[in-house]
N, C-alpha and C positions, 0 to 999 in steps of 0.2 A: 361516488367520486368526485363529482361536480361540485357537489355541497361542502368536501374537504377541501378542494381548491380554493373555494369561495370564503370559507372560515380560515384559511392561511391568509388571503389578501385581506379580508377583514384585520385581522391581528396585526399584521405591517403597517396598515393605515392608523390602527390605534398606535403603536408604536410610535410610528412617524408624526403623528398631531402631538402626544405627549411628549416626544423630545422637543419639537418646536416649543410647545407651551412652556415648558420649564427654562428653557433656553430664552425666551422671551423674558420670564419672569426674573433670572438673574442677569439679564442684558449681553447675554453670550453670543458670540459670531459661531457660526459653524466651526471657523480656525481654531477660535478661542476654546471650543468644546474639544475639538479635536486634538488639540495640546493638553488640555487640562485630562483626558480619558487614555492618552496614547495611543489614540489610532490615527490613522491616516485622515487628510480632508477627503479623499475621496473614498474612503469606507464608510464614513460618516453621512456624507453626501448621499452616496447609495442606499444605504438605511433610512435616511428622510425620505428618499426617493423611491421608497418601496422597492427598490431593486436587488436587495441584498436582504438574506436573514440575519441574525444576531445568533452567535453561541452564549451558552451562558456564562463564560468569563468576558465577552464582549457586552452585555448586556449589564454585568457587573460593573464595568469600567466606566460605562455611560452614567449609570445610575449614582456610583461615587462620585464622579465629576459634577452632577448635578444636587448631590446631598439628599437625596432620594432614595427610596427602598425600590427595587428591583419590579415589584409587583405593582407599584405605581405607575410604570411607565406600560404597563400590558393590561391596566384597567380601563375600558370605556368611560367615556364621560356622560353621566347620567343627568341631561339637563331636566330633565320630567320628575327626577325624584323630588325637587325641593330642596336637597341638601346642599347647603352654603358651603362653598370650597374656602378653605384657607389662603388662597391666593392674594386678597390685599393685605394680610397680615404677613405672608411670607415677604411681598413686595415691602412692606414697611421694615421686616427683619434686615432684608439685604441692603436696603437704605441705610438702617443704622449702622449694620456692620462696613459698609464704604466708610462713613463719616468717622468711626471710632478709628479706623484704618489710616485714615487721612491725617487723624489728628495726633497718632502715634508717630506716625512719620516725621511730624513736623515737630513734635517735642524730641524724637532723637536726633532730628537737624539741629536743633538747637542745643541738645548737649553735647554735639560732637564739636560744635563752634566753640560752646562757653565752655566745656569741660565740666559743667555742674549739670547733676539731675535735680529736678522739681520735685 
């Protein structure tokens, strides 16, 4: 029975670490992720603090908000495998997305002011 409890604790730690990792990649605060996932700030804080387990529905909400698959939140990081992660590529993609978003907003504002679309 003790091993089962240790395994559950380990899974909570893995989930917590992965949520934090993806929040960092996307530069999301806990508050922003809570809003995006439709969860309360306290619920997200409890999950990241390993004080609360997630239902499959909650796991899906978090994964959707982070643009990852559910299984990715439950996978331990294997640093010894030599497998390179796509974290730098993902950061670049997020940065590109933000730049495009800003450019579109600027063009939209100009179109509203001038009445002309480029």
